VEXGUDO-835272 format. One record per atom (N, C-alpha, C): x, y, z. Coordinates in steps of 0.001 Angstrom, whole numbers, plus 500000, padded with zeros to 6 digits. Layout:
<recs>
XYZ...
</recs>
This chain:
<recs>
931632466410214237930961466778214112929478465894214448928147465622215705927936465026215367926451465501214384925601465336214033924305465416212786923422464517213083922118465427214036920755464539214533920081464746213399919645463996212336918509464148211562917035463928212233917237463318213192915368463937213922915376463743215723914958464649216276915568464903217467913550464545218546913928464212219605911966464215220343911676465608220447910281465663219975910051466729220771909376467012222518909458467514222878908882467636224250908267469018224722906920469341225421906441470749225694907213471057226414907004472616226301907574473803226547907330474247228110906311473558228034906347474227229736906043472639230927906072472661232000905847471398232861904056470823232477904106469604232761902558469136232322901762469110234146900495469948233996899653470025234792899205468544234974899091467607236472898566466820236447897394466335236035896646467494236044895091466974235439895343467190233628896359467652233027896432467002231841896221465596231592897930464938232534897740463581232499896315462554233226895767463625233807894035462273234773893194462949233498892696463722232067891946463622231510892234462978230423893600463322229495893859462709229161894008460955228522894216460582230077893906459655230894892207458720230247891362459598231694890345459145231269889793459466230245890162460195229101889630460052227308890058459062226741891121458433227126891658456964226266891101455380227289890172455755228419889241454662228958888647454695228276888000455976227732886365455739227071886782455441225982887283455712225261887598455967223955887428454022223464889189453645225094889224451741224785887998450789225215887684451360225952886014450982226649884275450996225219884912452044224013883649451622222974884020451500221794885812451767221953886523451557220000885900449536219955886921448986221396887047447848220761885668446647220302884961447135221594882937446578221668882695447017220106882517447724219786882094448900218295882742447878217330884240447649217284884543447779216188884410445733216185884488445222216722883722443694217163882544443069216200882033444133216570880418444188216530880008444543215637880572446227215092879369446125213900880270446480212849881846446478213045882936446249211529882981445505211377883676444036212325883617442773211919884933442496211590885789443210213234886897443160213108887428442042213892888197441174213749889128439846214153889354440656215849888743440089216783888404440583218494890011441010218393890858439785218816892578440189219105893202441198218632892307441703216558892698443006216135892038444084216545890750443392217197890042445119217582890519445492219288891566444504219888892176444955221313892923445724220904894146445054219793895184445375219482895185447513219114894090447240217922894304448584216928893872449659218617892205448585219215891759450146220046892528450523221398893620449771221881894610450131222787895344450236222324896211450625220944897013451758220069896584452495220341895161452711219940894594454144220169894875454774220747893541454247221943893295454775223455894847455222224187896047454379223987897504454145224887898614456000224016897963455835223096898810457053222273898184458242222866896959458441223077895824460133223980897288460839224913897146459710226384898336459885227089899786460534226635900322459277225787901441459860225525902393461102224989900697461386224291900903462661223236901604463785223993900898463801225439900724465146226279902922464579226289903641464022226086905036464213226361906211463385225020905368462563224381905791462262222859904728462441222044904992462947221467904195463435220339904327463030218916905937462674218469905968462271217042905957460402217521906102459913218896906113458164219076904685458401219153904113459324219678902446458457219827901485459353218832901639459645218166901315459845216345901718458512215488903012458346216209903077456779215371902900455555215161902102456007217094901685454646217647899908454435217367899610455505217169897691455909216726897969455672215340898780455748214056898638455364213200898417454385212422899490453579213351899394452260213446898115451037213551897642452251214939895937451496215648895428452029214570895135452850213710894015453227212466894117452369211415895644451769210874895916451538210070895372450152209890895800449150211238895366447965211729893580447666211344893020448938212048891219449021211932890920449058210240892079449606209672891450449970208003891236448892207159892807448140207573892797446401206358892608445554207384891454445663208323890535444440208700889430444881208752889234445969208214887747445937208714886629445373207480884885444859207646884591444278206898884365444794205294883936444023204370884365444491202934882816445710202561881663445269203974880869446577203868880314446892205269881810447796205526881504448798206357881088449924206208880204450345204972879387451642205373880317452869204678879293453530205490879815454989204699881101455380205542881941455016206268882875455326207052884028454875206853883686454436205793885544453300205231885754454817204642887684454028205227888192453488205903888126453681207410887619453425207615887892454134209789886474453909210046886516453673211499885614453608212466885015454455212870883724454745213853883351456313213962884162456174215091884659454964216410885641455315217345886825455627217215887454455429215805888215455338215262888493457141214780887833457146214248888026458659213819887890459647214637886619458867215920887142459925217156888511460185217755888785458842218082889738458992218914890752459398217555890994459683216396891625460484215652892246461686215673890400462023216023890574463643216317890654464334217299890350463212218135891263464024220175892634462995219851893655462566219316894450462832219089895668464135217963895283464304217049895614465891216816895352466782217909894115466936218253893410467865218823894542468070220713895080466754221415895372467208222405897445467471221830897312467286220042898737467614220235899039468995219828897796469820219487897665471081219387897305471662220632896876471412221868896965472095222573898356471708223811899230470818223626900472470793224340901335471129223782901468471288221674902450471480221907902539472893220888903831472862220077903865474139219435903093473993217755902705474908217231901521474641216369902222473730215235904031474117214997904543473354213467904002472090214430904299471831215288904155469882215589902383469728215142902111470251215952900311470128215711899886470110214512900333470806213250899842470937211504900808470161211481901744469728211673902761467893211094901404467045211204901210466874212399900051465707212574899018465663212547898495466943212346896912467252211283897538466388209927898302467427209191898545467072207605899324465102207424899638464905208654899846463279208602898717462302208623897803463021209155896752461873209443895506461966208181895632463314207616895048463660206415895898463018205571896658462705204857897539462394203968897445460024204547897499460075205503897287458835206255895458458529205711895043458940206035893716458516205694893457458591203394894050459201203583893473459704201916894207458223201542895312457791202084896901456550200991895815455236201870894978455162202879894023454383202770893424454249201773892830454914201556891296455216200810891925454208199267892902455003198700893957454987197226894255453523197534895199453087198699895645451790198328894484450365199068893114450756199280892431449650199738891122449575199030891047449712197935889844450116196759889189448365196467888595447833198056888016446008197839887005446287197263886825444879196848885299445314197244884158445829195870884740446907195221884146447302194441884059448711195243885021448718196079884884450081197049885692451852196120884944453012196048885282453829195323886161454653195479887090455559195366886865456620195721885634457591196610885057457791195612883979458683195740882954458170197223883275456941197588882038456353199016883000456996199751884847457082199839885512457636200646885160459041201057884745460009199935885018461458200032884466462216200695883211461778201613882540462347202278883207461797204026883760461137204078884349460349205207885301461351205454886296461378204052887466462427204225887737463697204183886501464357203474885792466278203837885862465811205021884635465473206326884469465489207350885139465606208139886414464241207957887318464257208738888247465707208773888534465829207706889430467154207110889685468458207544887720468887207379887509469762207871886902469932209391886447469216209951886242469013211536887377468972212394888759468364211749889267467889212752890108469316212306890200470853211507891331471236211337890565472349211609889452472096211946889033473014213448889011473373214298889005471679214951889244471231216291890778471570216845891556471798215128893063471909215729893102472976215616892847474256215394892988475331214608892538475743216499892085475585216639890607476007218560891913476052219639892639474575219248893470473108220332894190474663220060894899474942218656896066475779218811896177477093219251895517477770218858894815479106219228894560478917220587893829478242221263893745478019222874895337478092223528895774477523222971897514476918223808898174478391223351898411478818221897898757479895222061898601481501223031897124481485223191896690482746224474896935481700225689897368481289226096897785480302227495899249480952227239900315480805226096901452481105226205901801482759226186900930483485225549900407484870225594900834485538226554899366484385227132899117485234228949900354485126229651901158483803229634902659483523230759903432484081230004904149484513229341904675485228228601904469486816229145903513487260228941903418488483229153903538488680230549902448487934231484903003487819233098904634487660233662905248486694232660906395486916232644907348488384232359906892488845231766907302490298231335907308491135232265905851491177232432905148491882233611906124491851234930906626490525235301907467490308236170908920490864236251909544490941235191910335491504234634910879492690234621909948493221234300909757494610234043910059495720235665908596494309236452908685495208237656910067494595238822911188493540238118912057493421239334913324494619238874912452494947237423914156496121236876913412497466237663912123497813237513911860498634238548912415499375239700912204497419240365912315497550242231914483497481242297914923496894241109916140497239241577917148499042240941916002499042239721916383501265239445915757501720240689915067501289241585914162502041242352915322502216244124916092500588244444917328499920244809918801501303244184919007501705243458919873501973242211919765503289243367918627504171242665918257505614242427918110506004244329917730504498245538917905504844246377919783505281246896920216504343246595921303504613247193922618505967246548921793505991245221922407507559244525921908508759245786920945508263246095920569509976247182921161509734248215921037508842248858921418508671250344923786508952250039923935508430248640925882508911249188925330510206248532924721510953248054924431512325247580924579512995249078923176512470249360923559513177251134924664513075252038924881511767252088926162511907252949927191512452252584927380513155250958928432513680250721928649515134250815927312515404250579926880517024251143926953517328252193926241516717253238926161516764254527927318516263255530927390515320255346928532515007256846929462514868256065930265514300254709931641514775254395931799515815254140931516517378253958931538518862253769931541518926255341931324518338256125931441518657257598932504518651257657933422517071257649933786516736258144935544516864257606935673517660256011936131518175255395936583520258256777935674520091256932935440521588256992936118521777258889935856520042259731936918520177260388938053520030260900938179518623259397940005518563259079940667519670258746940007520838258437940811521817257356940819522301258928939971523041259486940320524115260676941526523241261730941176522103261788942557520843263047943324521589262123943203520960260963944909521043260289945564522599260244944482523217260407945140525210260529944658525696261612944608525215263100944222525926263876945750525994264227946899525426264799948197525230264447949294526735264146947917527272262571948881528573262069947831529764262399946651529239262527946110530643262861946080530848264193945833530191265703946168530739266545947950531380266953947797532639267014948754532624267992949294531918269076950690531984269835950707531362270855950414530443271309950391529059270414949014527722271023950113526953271225949991526997272537951518525795272955951117524357272583952033523391273343952821522378272710951109521169272467951035521345273923949186519957274158948539520474272732947650521780273065946883522215272357947240521916270519948573521932270483949227521835269158948534519983269006949093519598269547948827517906269521947341517754269766946413518203270322945238517926270312944505517954268597945068519251268954944363519759267387944771518466266135946141518278266124946434517383265001945920515774265470945751515543266391944610514515266609943457514576266430942646515903266256941225515346265541941341516105264114942432516332263960942577516146262169942555514584261664943614513766262749943821512779262273942470511685262144941350511902263674940500511438263277939515511422262083939840513113262041938419513416260799938747513043259401940454512845259147940851511665258089940300510521257827940540510367258970939890508490259178938604508159258928937802509143259398936359509669259259935929509358257485937009510338256963937058510717255722937221509648254425938113509132254962938635507495254514937480506756254331936556506492255704935977505663255506934514506100254858933732507284254998932800507536254530933524507580252963934440508265252431934873507909250583934700505962250151934668505589251361934871503312251204933337503395250947932820504210251615931026503753252141930294504583250756931134505542250319929990506256249714930362505524247872931496505029247584932020504288246900931025502827246452931061501730248051930266501202247582928565501541247435927881502688247887926614503072247482926616503486245548927303504210246272927236504448243986927331504038243204928454502510243217928711501456242679928448500432243224927948499610243332928239497788244149929762497184243158930156497875242208931381497206241372932220497826241240931991498923242130933313499960241925934116499702242988935818500388242626937269499657243300937046500223244667936946499894246120936947500819247233937973499890247609938344501125249140939988501064249342939610499565249919941383499111250025941528497664250333942362497282251229942544498720252198942954499267253321942405497773254616942689497505255285942491496656256737940962496774257920940007496493257533938577497101258318939055497395259376938364498221260361938788498464261439938735497601262374939357496588263581939040495614264335939813496133266037939486494768266658940108495242268113941449495698268075942375495974267505943645496075267096943439497937267536942939498355267221942388499312267000942237500009268060941627499343269199940874500139270516941599500627271313942947500556271612943423501553272273943502502756271586943835502655270662943685503903270047942234504689269788941072504126269813940167504845269975939483505790271613940080503996272302939910504604273332940227506092273905942267506063273835942978507582273845941953508632272880941603508803272753940767509164271398939410510230272325939061508871273189937432509197274315938336509392275163939494509266275675940162510307276539940465511637276375941171511744275559940995513087275152939884514341275171938569513209275079937339514136275067936952514501276421937743514043277648937043513830278814936389512868279229936394511778278403936477510678279198937321509335279545936791508909281054937797508107281143937643506742281130938217505681280476938399504705279320939487503982280051938685502895280319939394501607280651939318499994279790940087499722279187940296498720278178940892497003279239939686496544279263940208495125279895939530494079278517941167493794277586940729493170276946941109491783277456941257490708277350941696489414277531942537488601276481943956488061277162944862487669276662944226486772275001943112485990275656942941484904274732941996485237273599941750486749273598940987487413272152942567488116271923943271488293271732944530488469271268944653487448270425945137486238270810945124485084270199944348483948269531943409485102269717942228484088268869941709484916267358941719483967266076941864484881264830940106484896264265940455486215264898938231486585264041938339487137262821936935486623262528936699487175261128936089488299260819937040489187259960936636490433259590935227490905259877934495490030260052933060490995260005932619490844261202933045489397262605933061489959263524934080491281264060935455491089263816936137492086264576935231493829264034935386493319262975934373495045262244932917495562263507932576494369263809931022494511264271931735495032265894932465494708266152932810494219267771933302496432268225934114496214267021935162497574266910934012498752267093932790498461265842931898499844265349930836499745267368930708498253267431929886498751268957930347499071269741931842498894270184932645499686271093932783501074270827933134501841269408932667502919269537931726503733269217930163503344268584929410504009269039928832503819270511928827502829271167928722502888273150929618503693273327930860504287273019931756505049273307931657507059273069930445506725271598930093508080271814929006508418272363928145507326271930927358507282273809927208508424274306928678507635275388928984507875276825929154509236276253929973509919275500930296511292275385928640512436274739928446511886273905926692512414273713925720512757274634925965511425275734924743511487277347925114511262278376926900511396278571926892510994279432928910511605279625929533512670279904930366512998279849930944513500280959932338512180280957932775512144281650933223511195282107931743510467282343931434508975283248932645508147283295932481507681283590933933506624283778933342505625283104934486505260282388932841503531281035934932502741281411933892501247281780935030500267281257934045499425279967935552499508279191935495498087277293935897496935278153935331495614277928935527494248278823935309493079276843936512493383276680935955491930275746936828491040276427936190489641276065936067488251275784936019486764275406936850486155275121936049484848275007935366484161276215934052484026275509932835483320275852933311481348275577932602480622276928932666479449275918931724479016274896932313478461273758931261477881272899931816479113271650932941479278271950934003480323270796932135481665271108932642482249271904931195483424271638932353484549271930932597486116271169933124487406271579931911487966272766932528488267273427931336488806274592932762490361274251931203491272273982932180492543274754931407493596275331931335494192276364931044494636277495931350496300277402930222497148277700930548498877277443930135498986278423930349499601279954929484500126281240930073501147280832929234502310281579929153503785282055929040504111283672929246504931284053928906504911285013927795506645285640927785506641286168926475507529285803927162509326285320926478510211284858926907510352284711928097511981285202929427512553285044929742513500285871928592515024286037928667515648285163928345516682284983926636517043284216925952517503284109924858517813283289924392516840281752923653517019281639923082516015281152923086516984279248923147516448278060923758517985277211922296517338276982921564518542275508920224518246275063919791516878274730918606516820274976918371515288273783918330515701272158918238514748271761918849514481270559917590515051269298917603515176268358916242516046267983915159514996267057914150515324267426913111513998267482913109513358266581913072512409266160913160511565264252914595510938264094915613511533264991917017511193265247917449510193266264917319510164267449917175509420268260917235508080267946918156507815268343917786505694268771918700504941267538919343506359266167919649505632265454921308504420265750921710504925266936923056504362267309922620502747267470921997502860268508921474501514269012920905500579267732920079500726267052919605500092265926920842499946264825921806500807264664923232500457263861923535499025264374923963498832265826924775498792266878923574497011266679922052497105266523921449496188266576921817495649264845921692496058264330921370495551263011923246494663262584924166495113262775925643494835263081925158493767263330924889493346264716924757491921266024924329491184264946923010491389264487922579490327263935922775490556262605923196491205261770923711490453260407925032489320260792925972488742261740927126488377262080925892487206263262924939487071263325924446485949264044924541485821265770924773486943265748925091487473267383923594487595268040923641488637269855922911489083270419923100490185270322922613491272271296922789492414272158921716492835272797922271492886274181921148493816275452921841494517275695921045495771275636921442497038276324920345498116277487920652498084277945919407499239278966920547499492280377919643500436280810920312501005282147921144500062283379921758500408283923922274499390284668921675499632286335921900498566287011920890499312288375921475500299289613922173500222289728923159501358290070923653503380289828922962503055288454922927503852287696924251503616286568923929504896285747924596504433284267924078503300283105924928503193282043924263502593280893925340501493280944925188499668280296925372499211279662924556498190278491926308497566277750925682497210276358926527496241276216925904494527276262926329493252276045925806493057274435927203492655273835927042492133272783928356490749272702926803489523272449927816487902271860927711487928270787929037488083270622929434488021268554929804486058268298928813485322268002930177484097267376930951484141266767932508483675267421933422483753266358932893482708264967932817481777265431932981480707264239931382481023263617931762482529262695930852482872262257930400482284260660929473481727260170929327481006259036928152482208258174929051483316256500928109483910256813927267483359255774927270482618254675926671481753254126924873481581254899925279480773255722924278480024256539923385481310256996923932483100257427923614483883257806922750484280257049923460484594255565922401484929254109921255484307254402921748483152254352919972482411253960919352482508254827918991482928256329918369483336257084917570484226257010918833485321256083918430486642256340917500486815254990
</recs>
């Protein structure tokens, strides 16, 4: 097991470029003042003044990212100034005034960009360093009382400034945490709203559609026993109606399971595909609509993705349902072929209605079938064209890419 006695301290949040710019500008200003003042006023050798002033200034921008290492560099600069000051340095002994300002700026930056523990440690270490410099450098008759004003001034002022920096940073951290909490609450509320809406839709489907289909299934199943002297053709017709109702109920239960719980274990039977178009066409023929299927051999040889096959089946199913509702008895042709570029073309056309058109659908409910077809086509990256034909009747043309990329479509959607 690896034991680390020291680990680098990093800021908790990404740094703004303006932070680097301000710290760099402060470092340049202090360097421009620190070096000449130390040389001319405090009689520090030029090379020492340049090295120590550079160390103090460079430590400021380094503090933003590496506070521990930057503090060590800052202290090296302070020590270099302290041991090379002239013997009559004056009331600021053992620091120069620019060096004192650089040290205060350093602990302030630590408080602004790092946790309060790091800032408090840096401040405490700087006060201890000044105390040790006084104790260990009592030269030329200097006494501790001479350095006491400077130590008090530095300790109190740097403490107040550092506390202000820590408070400012904590305020920013709290505001950011509150913003994150609000965002999490908003996301949770949105997810709850989605779940509630899914539950409401599932309840409505169960209460309205599933109940009605159950009644149809029950009546179709019991018709052979309730109706006297029923002929075989009628018995078979009722059987087909019951079978269709059972299939619709099975798919409805799968849909309800998904709506109520995304993680629910749904029925894993194969989804309807083009192999069931014959069965679909036969059920429509029994409803009085002559349907002709034209499925190209290439379609039967092509392995279609489940999503594309289901979309094609649902488009044909909805188109034939529209013919039954709006053009009862109209001859209808369903064509399925593979066009160049691996595109599945689904065409459903019907002639004008053979008899009177049924009453229009209720206001607010018309157009749901076409909208659903467009949504299915969009989900697989295809195109849909619908509209009246030149010679009368109606046509639906869907082009579905066979090489459908679900990941790419999800990224676009």
